[in-house]
C-alpha positions in Angstrom: 174.4 31.8 112.1 172.2 30.2 114.7 172.9 33.2 117.0 171.8 35.5 114.2 168.5 33.6 113.9 167.9 33.7 117.6 168.6 37.4 117.7 166.2 38.0 114.8 163.5 35.9 116.4 163.8 37.7 119.7 163.7 41.1 117.9 160.5 40.0 116.0 158.9 38.8 119.2 159.7 42.1 120.9 158.4 44.1 117.9 155.0 42.3 118.0 154.9 41.7 121.8 155.6 45.2 123.0 152.6 46.9 121.4 150.4 44.1 122.7 151.7 44.6 126.2 151.2 48.3 126.0 147.6 47.8 124.7 146.8 45.5 127.6 148.3 47.9 130.1 146.2 50.8 128.6 143.1 48.6 128.8 143.8 47.8 132.4 144.3 51.5 133.3 141.1 52.3 131.5 139.1 49.7 133.4 140.7 50.9 136.7 139.7 54.5 135.9 136.2 53.4 135.0 135.9 51.6 138.3 137.1 54.7 140.2 134.5 57.0 138.5 131.7 54.4 139.1 132.5 54.6 142.9 132.6 58.4 142.8 129.4 58.6 140.8 127.6 56.2 143.2 128.7 58.3 146.2 127.5 61.6 144.6 124.2 60.2 143.5 123.5 58.6 146.9 124.2 61.8 148.7 122.1 63.9 146.2 119.1 61.6 146.6 119.2 60.8 150.4 121.0 63.5 152.3 118.8 66.0 154.2 121.4 67.6 156.5 125.1 67.6 156.7 126.8 64.9 154.7 130.4 64.4 153.6 132.2 61.5 152.0 135.8 61.0 150.8 137.2 58.9 148.0 140.9 58.3 147.6 142.4 59.3 144.2 144.0 56.1 143.0 144.5 57.0 139.3 147.5 58.8 137.8 146.9 62.1 136.1 145.4 65.6 136.7 142.0 65.7 138.4 139.9 68.8 137.9 136.4 69.9 139.0 134.1 72.3 137.0 131.1 74.1 138.4 127.6 73.9 136.9 127.7 77.0 134.7 125.4 79.2 136.8 127.9 79.1 139.7 130.6 80.9 137.7 130.8 84.6 138.5 132.4 85.1 135.2 130.3 83.3 132.6 133.2 83.2 130.2 134.7 80.6 132.5 132.0 78.0 131.7 133.1 75.6 129.1 132.5 72.1 127.7 133.5 70.5 131.0 130.5 72.2 132.7 129.2 70.3 135.7 131.9 67.6 135.6 134.7 65.9 137.5 137.6 65.4 135.0 140.8 63.3 134.8 143.4 63.9 132.2 145.9 61.1 131.9 148.6 59.7 129.7 148.1 56.4 127.8 150.5 54.3 125.8 147.8 53.1 123.4 144.4 54.2 122.4 141.6 52.0 123.6 138.7 54.3 122.5 138.0 56.2 119.3 140.1 59.3 118.8 139.1 63.0 119.0 135.4 62.5 120.1 133.5 61.9 123.3 132.6 58.3 123.8 130.0 57.2 126.4 131.4 54.5 128.8 128.4 53.9 131.0 125.7 54.7 128.5 125.3 55.1 124.8 122.9 58.0 125.3 125.1 61.1 125.9 122.5 63.8 125.1 122.1 66.9 127.3 118.7 65.6 128.7 117.4 62.1 129.3 114.4 60.3 130.6 114.2 59.1 134.2 116.0 55.7 134.5 118.8 56.8 132.2 122.2 57.7 133.6 122.3 61.0 135.4 126.0 60.9 135.8 127.4 60.2 132.4 131.0 58.9 132.2 132.7 60.0 128.9 136.2 59.6 127.5 138.0 61.3 124.7 141.4 60.3 123.4 143.9 62.3 121.4 147.3 61.3 119.8 150.3 63.4 120.8 153.1 64.4 118.5 155.4 62.0 120.4 153.2 59.1 119.3 151.5 58.4 122.7 148.1 59.4 123.8 146.2 61.6 126.2 142.9 60.4 127.7 140.4 62.8 129.2 137.7 61.1 131.4 134.7 63.2 132.3 132.0 62.4 134.8 129.3 64.8 133.8 125.9 65.4 135.4 122.8 66.2 133.2 119.1 66.6 133.8 116.8 63.6 133.8 113.1 64.0 133.6 109.9 62.1 134.5 106.6 63.1 133.0 105.9 65.1 136.2 109.3 66.5 137.3 112.9 67.0 136.3 116.0 66.3 138.4 119.6 67.5 138.2 122.8 67.3 140.3 124.8 70.5 140.3 128.5 70.4 141.0 130.1 73.2 142.9 133.9 73.3 143.0 135.6 73.8 146.4 138.7 75.9 147.0 141.1 73.3 145.5 140.1 72.7 141.9 143.1 70.7 140.5 145.3 67.9 142.0 147.4 64.9 141.0 147.0 63.0 144.2 145.2 62.9 147.5 141.5 62.5 147.8 138.2 63.9 146.5 135.8 65.2 149.1 132.1 65.5 148.4 129.6 67.3 150.6 125.9 68.1 150.4 125.0 71.8 149.9 121.2 71.7 149.7 118.3 71.0 147.5 115.9 73.4 145.8 113.2 73.5 143.1 112.9 75.8 140.1 109.2 76.0 139.1 108.8 75.1 135.4 112.6 74.8 135.1 112.8 71.3 133.6 113.3 70.7 129.9 109.8 69.3 129.7 108.3 72.4 131.4 107.8 70.7 134.7 109.4 71.7 138.0 113.2 71.0 138.2 114.6 69.7 141.5 118.3 70.4 141.9 120.7 68.9 144.5 123.9 70.7 145.0 127.1 68.7 145.7 130.3 70.5 146.5 133.4 68.7 145.2 136.8 69.5 146.6 140.3 68.0 146.7 142.5 67.5 149.6 
């Protein structure tokens, strides 16, 4: 009888403990992914703001999942190829538990996820969307997306251009500066829009 009690207690502990362990593991993976994208975002913004010639940086892909890069929409020859991931670097990964709200985009580094923002807001917006699969586990899609930010006198935007390799599961991401130009009156507030082009490739 004592053995039966011990077995039942062990079973109960596993039943309650396993989901908690999975939750903690998913939280740790999410924080690691956030840290990776923060590093990548900082490298891209630094290059866009300061490079005036030939600049290239590499960041190792330490996260598990499928990495993809999506052009800013004007750089697609076929405009039907532009989609909701426009101007983004994306990671699609498996997760044992959901750590964010399901089936909607959630801002990780800012609560303001609108298409335009005032200067001082995040230009590189880190978003996540989680979905439950038929098997009972989850898929998390992380998206580092670049939007326009405006001062009263000027607008700024980073445009992502995909390199020859657009999807990988391992390796490194390479970013390189591809110039800066101004569109007169092109900002959302009617002022000039300064665009820095950053090419994102995988190797």
